BATIPA-590478 format. One record per residue (C-alpha): x, y, z. Coordinates in steps of 0.001 Angstrom, whole numbers, always signed. Layout:
+---------+---------+---------+
!      c1 !      c2 !      c3 !
+---------+---------+---------+
!       X !       Y !       Z !
...
+---------+---------+---------+
This chain:
+---------+---------+---------+
!      c1 !      c2 !      c3 !
+---------+---------+---------+
!   +2196 !  +68647 !  +17864 !
!   +1275 !  +67928 !  +21484 !
!   +1762 !  +64445 !  +21846 !
!   +3797 !  +61597 !  +19657 !
!   +3586 !  +57944 !  +20279 !
!   +5876 !  +55170 !  +19286 !
!   +4857 !  +51703 !  +20779 !
!   +6993 !  +48759 !  +19491 !
!   +4705 !  +46561 !  +21941 !
!   +2211 !  +46727 !  +24308 !
!    +695 !  +43437 !  +26417 !
!   -1955 !  +42812 !  +28628 !
!   -1050 !  +39681 !  +30495 !
!     -44 !  +37343 !  +27494 !
!   -1856 !  +38976 !  +25173 !
!      +5 !  +41075 !  +22696 !
!   -2300 !  +44417 !  +22190 !
!    -138 !  +46766 !  +20188 !
!   +2647 !  +46221 !  +17986 !
!   +4720 !  +49087 !  +15696 !
!   +1965 !  +51661 !  +16532 !
!   +2580 !  +55338 !  +15817 !
!    +223 !  +58190 !  +16478 !
!    +549 !  +62005 !  +16392 !
!   -1940 !  +64387 !  +18023 !
!   -2310 !  +67965 !  +17157 !
!   -3831 !  +71070 !  +19240 !
!   -7377 !  +71391 !  +18630 !
!   -7779 !  +68140 !  +16963 !
!  -11168 !  +66108 !  +17797 !
!  -10240 !  +62194 !  +17644 !
!  -12487 !  +59336 !  +17997 !
!  -10616 !  +55846 !  +18402 !
!  -12427 !  +52862 !  +17263 !
!  -12135 !  +49191 !  +16799 !
!  -13161 !  +45555 !  +17426 !
!  -13836 !  +45028 !  +21279 !
!  -10569 !  +44210 !  +23042 !
!   -8076 !  +45672 !  +20612 !
!   -6576 !  +47997 !  +23069 !
!   -8533 !  +51377 !  +22731 !
!   -8763 !  +52117 !  +26297 !
!   -5439 !  +50913 !  +26889 !
!   -4223 !  +53218 !  +24246 !
!   -6051 !  +56065 !  +26597 !
!   -3987 !  +54858 !  +29555 !
!    -692 !  +55238 !  +27219 !
!   -1810 !  +59046 !  +26048 !
!   -2341 !  +60278 !  +29715 !
!    +644 !  +58471 !  +31091 !
!    -949 !  +56005 !  +33642 !
!    +158 !  +53038 !  +31911 !
!   +3965 !  +52821 !  +31508 !
!   +4160 !  +49196 !  +30930 !
!   +5328 !  +49032 !  +27170 !
!   +8279 !  +49041 !  +24905 !
!   +8359 !  +52139 !  +22849 !
!   +8235 !  +56108 !  +23816 !
!   +5337 !  +58385 !  +24271 !
!   +6317 !  +62349 !  +23892 !
!   +4069 !  +65050 !  +25419 !
!   +4760 !  +68657 !  +25077 !
!   +6149 !  +70340 !  +28221 !
!   +3711 !  +71685 !  +30430 !
!    +641 !  +69730 !  +28820 !
!   -2458 !  +69458 !  +30851 !
!   -4598 !  +66353 !  +30716 !
!   -7956 !  +65927 !  +31936 !
!   -9414 !  +62378 !  +31840 !
!  -12603 !  +60829 !  +32680 !
!  -12526 !  +58810 !  +35968 !
!  -14096 !  +55092 !  +35714 !
!  -14184 !  +54561 !  +39507 !
!  -15782 !  +56885 !  +42591 !
!  -15821 !  +54654 !  +45383 !
!  -12759 !  +55893 !  +46911 !
!  -13994 !  +59609 !  +47189 !
!  -16391 !  +58687 !  +50240 !
!  -18513 !  +61695 !  +51061 !
!  -17381 !  +64349 !  +48695 !
!  -20195 !  +66343 !  +46986 !
!  -20570 !  +66430 !  +43191 !
!  -19845 !  +70181 !  +43185 !
!  -16869 !  +69795 !  +45114 !
!  -15417 !  +66935 !  +43308 !
!  -15610 !  +68415 !  +39923 !
!  -14020 !  +71905 !  +41371 !
!  -11340 !  +70175 !  +42981 !
!  -10370 !  +68305 !  +39782 !
!  -10220 !  +71621 !  +37807 !
!   -6644 !  +72441 !  +37281 !
!   -5046 !  +74942 !  +39661 !
!   -8427 !  +75477 !  +41325 !
!   -7559 !  +73969 !  +44773 !
!   -3903 !  +75584 !  +44747 !
!   -4878 !  +78764 !  +43678 !
!   -7914 !  +79087 !  +46134 !
!   -6341 !  +77856 !  +49175 !
!   -3691 !  +80727 !  +48529 !
!   -6190 !  +83370 !  +48062 !
!   -8424 !  +82248 !  +51087 !
!   -5414 !  +82397 !  +53263 !
!   -3834 !  +85658 !  +52449 !
!   -6390 !  +87939 !  +54514 !
!   -4870 !  +86126 !  +57559 !
!   -1527 !  +87008 !  +56874 !
!    -500 !  +89927 !  +59206 !
!   +2323 !  +91413 !  +57410 !
!   +2793 !  +89752 !  +53948 !
!   +6214 !  +89755 !  +52373 !
!   +6751 !  +90925 !  +48985 !
!   +7156 !  +87067 !  +47837 !
!   +3728 !  +86471 !  +49614 !
!   +2137 !  +89323 !  +47917 !
!   +3320 !  +88021 !  +44584 !
!   +2177 !  +84623 !  +45166 !
!    -976 !  +86080 !  +46053 !
!   -1350 !  +88339 !  +43149 !
!    -435 !  +85423 !  +40670 !
!   -2955 !  +83176 !  +42147 !
!   -5638 !  +86146 !  +41625 !
!   -4712 !  +86589 !  +38194 !
!   -4735 !  +82860 !  +37516 !
!   -8274 !  +82284 !  +39345 !
!   -9613 !  +85328 !  +37409 !
!   -8127 !  +84146 !  +33969 !
!   -9925 !  +80985 !  +34272 !
!  -13264 !  +82518 !  +35628 !
!  -13168 !  +80339 !  +38514 !
!  -14995 !  +83166 !  +40483 !
!  -18010 !  +81834 !  +38983 !
!  -16716 !  +78305 !  +38775 !
!  -19508 !  +76614 !  +41254 !
!  -22343 !  +78477 !  +39433 !
!  -21111 !  +77122 !  +35889 !
!  -20769 !  +73799 !  +37415 !
!  -24197 !  +73749 !  +38695 !
!  -25730 !  +75216 !  +35493 !
!  -23775 !  +72567 !  +33504 !
!  -24859 !  +69839 !  +35665 !
!  -28680 !  +70985 !  +35274 !
!  -28220 !  +70437 !  +31566 !
!  -27670 !  +66821 !  +32414 !
!  -30734 !  +66524 !  +34694 !
!  -28390 !  +66661 !  +37729 !
!  -30392 !  +69380 !  +40090 !
!  -29068 !  +71232 !  +42893 !
!  -29951 !  +68863 !  +45548 !
!  -28161 !  +65937 !  +43662 !
!  -25219 !  +68285 !  +43022 !
!  -24583 !  +69036 !  +46753 !
!  -25180 !  +65101 !  +47483 !
!  -22178 !  +62813 !  +47792 !
!  -21173 !  +61521 !  +44589 !
!  -21646 !  +58274 !  +45551 !
!  -25276 !  +58607 !  +45408 !
!  -25602 !  +59091 !  +41912 !
!  -26070 !  +56134 !  +39619 !
!  -23520 !  +55132 !  +37136 !
!  -24986 !  +56869 !  +34124 !
!  -25145 !  +60184 !  +36336 !
!  -21633 !  +59912 !  +37291 !
!  -20711 !  +59696 !  +33490 !
!  -22461 !  +62960 !  +33343 !
!  -20375 !  +64504 !  +36238 !
!  -17154 !  +63330 !  +34490 !
!  -18244 !  +64871 !  +31251 !
!  -18873 !  +68436 !  +32963 !
!  -15707 !  +68029 !  +35192 !
!  -13865 !  +67895 !  +31486 !
!  -15947 !  +70588 !  +29995 !
!  -14940 !  +72984 !  +32948 !
!  -11381 !  +72127 !  +32983 !
!  -10116 !  +74210 !  +29924 !
!   -7438 !  +71872 !  +29489 !
!   -4940 !  +71022 !  +26673 !
!   -6317 !  +67722 !  +25937 !
!   -9352 !  +65448 !  +27293 !
!   -9595 !  +61916 !  +26872 !
!  -12893 !  +60317 !  +27181 !
!  -13895 !  +56615 !  +27214 !
!  -17532 !  +55949 !  +25600 !
!  -18888 !  +59251 !  +26555 !
!  -22675 !  +58991 !  +25484 !
!  -23640 !  +55375 !  +27091 !
!  -26599 !  +55905 !  +29191 !
!  -27196 !  +59449 !  +27738 !
!  -30817 !  +60703 !  +26481 !
!  -31323 !  +62466 !  +23091 !
!  -31104 !  +65940 !  +25175 !
!  -27856 !  +65144 !  +26950 !
!  -26146 !  +63748 !  +23820 !
!  -27058 !  +66759 !  +21765 !
!  -25557 !  +68810 !  +24798 !
!  -22396 !  +66715 !  +24727 !
!  -22153 !  +67117 !  +20727 !
!  -22422 !  +70791 !  +21114 !
!  -19614 !  +71053 !  +23601 !
!  -17478 !  +68626 !  +21290 !
!  -17654 !  +71190 !  +18467 !
!  -16905 !  +73994 !  +20629 !
!  -14015 !  +72694 !  +22542 !
!  -10942 !  +74717 !  +22413 !
!   -8437 !  +72204 !  +23261 !
!   -7887 !  +68653 !  +21607 !
!  -10309 !  +65918 !  +22703 !
!   -9546 !  +62162 !  +22010 !
!  -12535 !  +59770 !  +22750 !
!  -13156 !  +56131 !  +22265 !
!  -16485 !  +55654 !  +20963 !
!  -18818 !  +53979 !  +18480 !
!  -21590 !  +56141 !  +18610 !
!  -22080 !  +57274 !  +15020 !
!  -23610 !  +60452 !  +15970 !
!  -20500 !  +61271 !  +17760 !
!  -18218 !  +60109 !  +15133 !
!  -20093 !  +62278 !  +12575 !
!  -18888 !  +65475 !  +14466 !
!  -15195 !  +64528 !  +14622 !
!  -12245 !  +65812 !  +12531 !
!  -10495 !  +62509 !  +12708 !
!  -11073 !  +58753 !  +13230 !
!   -8345 !  +56667 !  +14538 !
!   -8879 !  +52746 !  +14026 !
!   -7093 !  +50269 !  +15848 !
!   -6781 !  +47203 !  +13870 !
!   -4125 !  +44562 !  +13325 !
!   -2522 !  +45893 !  +16511 !
!   -1758 !  +49490 !  +14766 !
!   -3519 !  +52667 !  +14657 !
!   -4733 !  +53666 !  +11219 !
!   -5625 !  +57266 !  +10836 !
!   -8374 !  +58562 !   +8737 !
!   -9094 !  +62469 !   +8261 !
!  -12514 !  +63317 !   +8553 !
!  -15892 !  +62188 !  +10162 !
!  -17643 !  +58822 !  +10085 !
!  -18966 !  +59375 !   +6615 !
!  -15255 !  +60234 !   +5423 !
!  -14088 !  +57035 !   +7345 !
!  -16505 !  +55023 !   +5458 !
!  -15555 !  +55799 !   +2403 !
!  -11528 !  +55751 !   +2867 !
!  -12053 !  +52502 !   +4905 !
!  -13654 !  +51004 !   +1769 !
!  -11141 !  +52021 !    -708 !
!   -8350 !  +50911 !   +1706 !
!   -9975 !  +47665 !   +2596 !
!  -10594 !  +46901 !   -1437 !
!   -6989 !  +47662 !   -2023 !
!   -5711 !  +45583 !    +872 !
!   -7770 !  +42564 !    -314 !
!   -6134 !  +42981 !   -3870 !
!   -2606 !  +43179 !   -2112 !
!   -3256 !  +40154 !    -109 !
!   -4347 !  +38138 !   -3168 !
!   -1248 !  +39158 !   -5002 !
!    +742 !  +37949 !   -2028 !
!   -1280 !  +34566 !   -1929 !
!    -509 !  +34368 !   -5757 !
!   +3027 !  +34968 !   -5234 !
!   +3426 !  +32600 !   -2564 !
!   +1769 !  +29789 !   -4568 !
!   +3992 !  +30322 !   -7473 !
!   +7117 !  +30401 !   -5506 !
!   +6127 !  +27098 !   -3836 !
!   +5401 !  +25288 !   -7027 !
!   +8840 !  +26689 !   -8309 !
!  +10624 !  +25514 !   -5208 !
!   +8844 !  +22035 !   -5701 !
!  +10144 !  +21842 !   -9351 !
!  +13649 !  +23011 !   -8412 !
!  +13590 !  +20481 !   -5855 !
!  +12527 !  +17724 !   -8113 !
!  +15304 !  +18832 !  -10915 !
!  +17947 !  +18834 !   -7901 !
!  +17108 !  +15339 !   -7040 !
!  +17329 !  +13997 !  -10709 !
!  +20562 !  +16109 !  -11719 !
!  +23980 !  +14238 !  -11790 !
!  +25720 !  +17445 !  -12538 !
!  +28568 !  +18755 !  -10274 !
!  +28094 !  +21115 !   -8974 !
!  +24469 !  +20721 !   -8739 !
!  +22765 !  +23908 !  -10567 !
!  +19508 !  +23542 !   -8990 !
!  +20637 !  +23446 !   -5433 !
!  +21306 !  +27455 !   -5491 !
!  +17979 !  +27744 !   -7359 !
!  +16093 !  +25954 !   -4632 !
!  +17659 !  +28156 !   -1915 !
!  +16852 !  +31251 !   -3732 !
!  +13115 !  +30122 !   -4063 !
!  +13031 !  +28976 !    -309 !
!  +14396 !  +32555 !    +871 !
!  +11942 !  +34344 !   -1235 !
!   +9243 !  +32236 !    +561 !
!  +10612 !  +32955 !   +3940 !
!  +10788 !  +36631 !   +3197 !
!   +7405 !  +36909 !   +2035 !
!   +6032 !  +35134 !   +5042 !
!   +7693 !  +37388 !   +7371 !
!   +5484 !  +40170 !   +5795 !
!   +2396 !  +38121 !   +4687 !
!     -44 !  +38542 !   +7582 !
!   -3834 !  +38572 !   +6432 !
!   -5068 !  +41912 !   +7451 !
!   -8529 !  +42442 !   +9227 !
!  -11189 !  +43335 !   +6747 !
!  -14461 !  +45163 !   +7196 !
!  -16603 !  +47100 !   +4826 !
!  -19868 !  +48635 !   +5791 !
!  -22828 !  +47180 !   +4037 !
!  -23724 !  +50330 !   +2038 !
!  -20330 !  +50387 !    +741 !
!  -20341 !  +46791 !    -181 !
!  -23848 !  +47140 !   -1963 !
!  -22079 !  +49479 !   -4666 !
!  -19231 !  +47331 !   -5395 !
!  -18974 !  +44477 !   -8581 !
!  -19466 !  +41112 !   -7867 !
!  -15714 !  +40279 !   -8014 !
!  -14971 !  +42561 !   -5073 !
!  -17802 !  +41570 !   -2986 !
!  -17012 !  +37669 !   -3754 !
!  -13345 !  +38328 !   -2677 !
!  -14614 !  +40284 !    +375 !
!  -17250 !  +37322 !   +1241 !
!  -13956 !  +35304 !   +1449 !
!  -11532 !  +37320 !   +3381 !
!  -13668 !  +39610 !   +5580 !
!  -13113 !  +39662 !   +9421 !
!  -15487 !  +37237 !  +11357 !
!  -18510 !  +38970 !  +13054 !
!  -21112 !  +37712 !  +15324 !
!  -23565 !  +35846 !  +13879 !
!  -27216 !  +36370 !  +14836 !
!  -30064 !  +34208 !  +14310 !
!  -33701 !  +35385 !  +14993 !
!  -36758 !  +33197 !  +14987 !
!  -38648 !  +33603 !  +11753 !
!  -40914 !  +30696 !  +12090 !
!  -44062 !  +32657 !  +12956 !
!  -45246 !  +34622 !   +9922 !
!  -48512 !  +36264 !  +10030 !
!  -50390 !  +38264 !  +12191 !
!  -50237 !  +37793 !  +16240 !
!  -51369 !  +39903 !  +18894 !
!  -48702 !  +40174 !  +21329 !
!  -49223 !  +43255 !  +24199 !
!  -51501 !  +46004 !  +24848 !
!  -50969 !  +48772 !  +27255 !
!  -53965 !  +50733 !  +27904 !
!  -54324 !  +54333 !  +29418 !
!  -51087 !  +53607 !  +31789 !
!  -49961 !  +55909 !  +34722 !
!  -47230 !  +54625 !  +37053 !
!  -44978 !  +56084 !  +39706 !
!  -43809 !  +55839 !  +43139 !
!  -45163 !  +58616 !  +45223 !
!  -46336 !  +60590 !  +42091 !
!  -46904 !  +59394 !  +38337 !
!  -44040 !  +59557 !  +36210 !
!  -46333 !  +59751 !  +32989 !
!  -49807 !  +59656 !  +32421 !
!  -52312 !  +58202 !  +30177 !
!  -49663 !  +55912 !  +27789 !
!  -51820 !  +53592 !  +25297 !
!  -50215 !  +51250 !  +22603 !
!  -50554 !  +47952 !  +21264 !
!  -48068 !  +45444 !  +19772 !
!  -48474 !  +42829 !  +17235 !
!  -46012 !  +40723 !  +15330 !
!  -43722 !  +42624 !  +13130 !
!  -44469 !  +45914 !  +14959 !
!  -41349 !  +48237 !  +15813 !
!  -42102 !  +50952 !  +18496 !
!  -39778 !  +53332 !  +20153 !
!  -40158 !  +54410 !  +23697 !
!  -38846 !  +57909 !  +23583 !
!  -38093 !  +60552 !  +26711 !
!  -35533 !  +61976 !  +28917 !
!  -33562 !  +60169 !  +31183 !
!  -36025 !  +59579 !  +34648 !
!  -38964 !  +60173 !  +32383 !
!  -40016 !  +56442 !  +33286 !
!  -38947 !  +54644 !  +30167 !
!  -37178 !  +51876 !  +32312 !
!  -40151 !  +51756 !  +34823 !
!  -42411 !  +51020 !  +31914 !
!  -40192 !  +48234 !  +30727 !
!  -39843 !  +46718 !  +33931 !
!  -43662 !  +46665 !  +34443 !
!  -44032 !  +45171 !  +31288 !
!  -41478 !  +42147 !  +32054 !
!  -43092 !  +41643 !  +35729 !
!  -46463 !  +41662 !  +34440 !
!  -45750 !  +39070 !  +31906 !
!  -43980 !  +36794 !  +34428 !
!  -46429 !  +37146 !  +37125 !
!  -44423 !  +39012 !  +39503 !
!  -44967 !  +41412 !  +42395 !
!  -45236 !  +45040 !  +41168 !
!  -43121 !  +47254 !  +43300 !
!  -44227 !  +50634 !  +41976 !
!  -47919 !  +52129 !  +42185 !
!  -50284 !  +51915 !  +39279 !
!  -52429 !  +55033 !  +39278 !
!  -54663 !  +53751 !  +36542 !
!  -54722 !  +51813 !  +33288 !
!  -53525 !  +48318 !  +32302 !
!  -50852 !  +46019 !  +30812 !
!  -52252 !  +42962 !  +29053 !
!  -49885 !  +40530 !  +27767 !
!  -51194 !  +37556 !  +25641 !
!  -50865 !  +33789 !  +26552 !
!  -48471 !  +33465 !  +23449 !
!  -46117 !  +36376 !  +24131 !
!  -42469 !  +35254 !  +24633 !
!  -40108 !  +38240 !  +25711 !
!  -36389 !  +38470 !  +24922 !
!  -35066 !  +41475 !  +27004 !
!  -31604 !  +43482 !  +26214 !
!  -30780 !  +45425 !  +29394 !
!  -28123 !  +47597 !  +29836 !
!  -26643 !  +46193 !  +33192 !
!  -26059 !  +42444 !  +33602 !
!  -28009 !  +40856 !  +36434 !
!  -25925 !  +41196 !  +39693 !
!  -26429 !  +37404 !  +40359 !
!  -24656 !  +36469 !  +37158 !
!  -21670 !  +38780 !  +37639 !
!  -19858 !  +36068 !  +39507 !
!  -20737 !  +33423 !  +37519 !
!  -18295 !  +31958 !  +34455 !
!  -19535 !  +32868 !  +30861 !
!  -20162 !  +29143 !  +30346 !
!  -22405 !  +28614 !  +33443 !
!  -24115 !  +31945 !  +32672 !
!  -24904 !  +30696 !  +28895 !
!  -26246 !  +27333 !  +30718 !
!  -28124 !  +28981 !  +33037 !
!  -30210 !  +31160 !  +30769 !
!  -30818 !  +28189 !  +28539 !
!  -32069 !  +26188 !  +31587 !
!  -34190 !  +29145 !  +32717 !
!  -35849 !  +28846 !  +29245 !
!  -36422 !  +25120 !  +29582 !
!  -34143 !  +24670 !  +26596 !
!  -31566 !  +21589 !  +26277 !
!  -27939 !  +22729 !  +26063 !
!  -24781 !  +20826 !  +26640 !
!  -21130 !  +22002 !  +26554 !
!  -20576 !  +21651 !  +22779 !
!  -23604 !  +23965 !  +22422 !
!  -22596 !  +26423 !  +24695 !
!  -18930 !  +26206 !  +22972 !
!  -20782 !  +26893 !  +19510 !
!  -22933 !  +29553 !  +20955 !
!  -19688 !  +31322 !  +22501 !
!  -17901 !  +31038 !  +19217 !
!  -20701 !  +32601 !  +17229 !
!  -20634 !  +35617 !  +19365 !
!  -16720 !  +36135 !  +19117 !
!  -16037 !  +34312 !  +22372 !
!  -12974 !  +32216 !  +22331 !
!  -14253 !  +28678 !  +23530 !
!  -10729 !  +27833 !  +24913 !
!   -9936 !  +30909 !  +26926 !
!  -13146 !  +32918 !  +27614 !
!  -15576 !  +30459 !  +28796 !
!  -13961 !  +30104 !  +32331 !
!  -14056 !  +34161 !  +32782 !
!  -16423 !  +35483 !  +35068 !
!  -18692 !  +38046 !  +33631 !
!  -17621 !  +40617 !  +35615 !
!  -14071 !  +40163 !  +34316 !
!  -15679 !  +40817 !  +30620 !
!  -15166 !  +44066 !  +28530 !
!  -18163 !  +46098 !  +28203 !
!  -18343 !  +44751 !  +24443 !
!  -18126 !  +41180 !  +25729 !
!  -21056 !  +41964 !  +28327 !
!  -23006 !  +43016 !  +25496 !
!  -22719 !  +40229 !  +23317 !
!  -23516 !  +37811 !  +26357 !
!  -26626 !  +40221 !  +26726 !
!  -27559 !  +39144 !  +23111 !
!  -27239 !  +35525 !  +23637 !
!  -29332 !  +36073 !  +26941 !
!  -32254 !  +38027 !  +24784 !
!  -32774 !  +35438 !  +22237 !
!  -32470 !  +32043 !  +24203 !
!  -36136 !  +31936 !  +24818 !
!  -36717 !  +32091 !  +21324 !
!  -38778 !  +35517 !  +21576 !
!  -41769 !  +37067 !  +19555 !
!  -41282 !  +40178 !  +21158 !
!  -37681 !  +41891 !  +21655 !
!  -37305 !  +44382 !  +24227 !
!  -33972 !  +46459 !  +24007 !
!  -32513 !  +49227 !  +26258 !
!  -29856 !  +50806 !  +24361 !
!  -28521 !  +47714 !  +22580 !
!  -25633 !  +49683 !  +20749 !
!  -23748 !  +50478 !  +23871 !
!  -20311 !  +48986 !  +24085 !
!  -20740 !  +47272 !  +20716 !
!  -18202 !  +47866 !  +17904 !
!  -19192 !  +49010 !  +14375 !
!  -19634 !  +45636 !  +12579 !
!  -21392 !  +44088 !  +15657 !
!  -23880 !  +47064 !  +15377 !
!  -24481 !  +46500 !  +11745 !
!  -24990 !  +42865 !  +12324 !
!  -27503 !  +43697 !  +15062 !
!  -29093 !  +46029 !  +12889 !
!  -29583 !  +43301 !  +10008 !
!  -30823 !  +40702 !  +12212 !
!  -33260 !  +42990 !  +13898 !
!  -34538 !  +44366 !  +10184 !
!  -35391 !  +40581 !   +9344 !
!  -36785 !  +39510 !  +12529 !
!  -40393 !  +38697 !  +12243 !
!  -41569 !  +39347 !  +15735 !
!  -42335 !  +42588 !  +17112 !
!  -39615 !  +45083 !  +18715 !
!  -40076 !  +47651 !  +21552 !
!  -36760 !  +49490 !  +21980 !
!  -34997 !  +52604 !  +23647 !
!  -32477 !  +54007 !  +21820 !
!  -30698 !  +57354 !  +21482 !
!  -28444 !  +56278 !  +18276 !
!  -30226 !  +58377 !  +15673 !
!  -28735 !  +55886 !  +12968 !
!  -30093 !  +52944 !  +14847 !
!  -33492 !  +54502 !  +14991 !
!  -33587 !  +55468 !  +11381 !
!  -32512 !  +51793 !  +10373 !
!  -35109 !  +50221 !  +12693 !
!  -38080 !  +53166 !  +12603 !
!  -41637 !  +52297 !  +13830 !
!  -43898 !  +54210 !  +15988 !
!  -42958 !  +56650 !  +18493 !
!  -44244 !  +56164 !  +22279 !
!  -43439 !  +59749 !  +23972 !
!  -42772 !  +59382 !  +27486 !
+---------+---------+---------+
């Protein structure tokens, strides 16, 4: 055991996140933390690494435990290069290197100085730090960060590239425990395969927050944060689905027994009170009976809390009607996505012919495809290959905007009836300072669709926002999952007949991903998408446009 966690209570502001949570971490474990958006997954990482000490309870760590964590903010690092940043974060690298570099300048070293130097040298060799810079450069190249980028300031990199830097830092750290938040967001399929390979071979323990099902398929333990507690499932994603299905059915049965018992006790109490009022005996025998029933009701109410129920669709389909009826009655509320199905039949929407675009040089050459209603097409390529540039050009062409890149040859021809709904990875910077209420209003007004406060509240509720508290939050204050749900609202506002999706499963929890997939499968329009989620790609299918 390397860490033992017992949290009686952990709050964020006025919101209680965790209560009576217990979790034990073992050496070499590969753990994925999952749970609905906003339940406290990232908070739990902060408790594990000791950054967050504002809680009631205890966190025990093995003496000498070395932890590496992925950093979210890099703005304070100023002009440090990518390579120097990674090396400076490696355990003992700076302290050992400073001793080794300073030793030759000591004229007459003492026995103590010699021993310090010898220990530092041994430690440096043990950790293979003499090859540290070369190893770091090679690892960065596997994430498409070349030598010139590696020697540039870390703040010149994009958000996705900084995420890769953090993964290289952790992979090269050789620590006892690595903590990583959403590691595969923004990764292409090659980079994700690289990360999954590292995860399988990592010597220490790894705890990550992720709903990437490709990653969940490779871990040995899944911890779900649900009802403010940690529920541990041994095994990978498939094992989790099986265990969760059985546990949820047992939980529903137990909850129904509690409901039935409560109903019976209330009827018994009501009858005892009726007989107590009609009895003339002294002492009245129905008084202690009524007290007993009330005590039992009070005791049951203390433990009777409706659990959160979610079972994946495939497991539900294999259950009896009685069980599915109970599940439909008690299941946890999910986002409600409705897509426009009012345009059946064939409709030509978009043609891309012999296209080559770029900036100083072409990003790709001779790309051709067409989209009709009902079509599904995936744009596939490595980061930097031009996927986002192609999407941007399609959007700008359809919106009659100036084109900011060079068109070397070919053309894009949108049909007059084309209406595009776009799901992008990052929210428009102009909206980040806007409240959720104003942002929802703005996207509907932009598409000339009538909207009022009542409709805004209904939309917010459908996407699991609390109309009483969330609508006045600025978009910049929302969690990653909440921002993703807003992006879906924005995408569907124009009632589109073509959806363009750029990594839509990033930041969404498992129930929301499943709801999105189901809505897209039933969508009558065309879908053009970029995704490195193999489960999502298998569900949506379609032709592949290789960039």
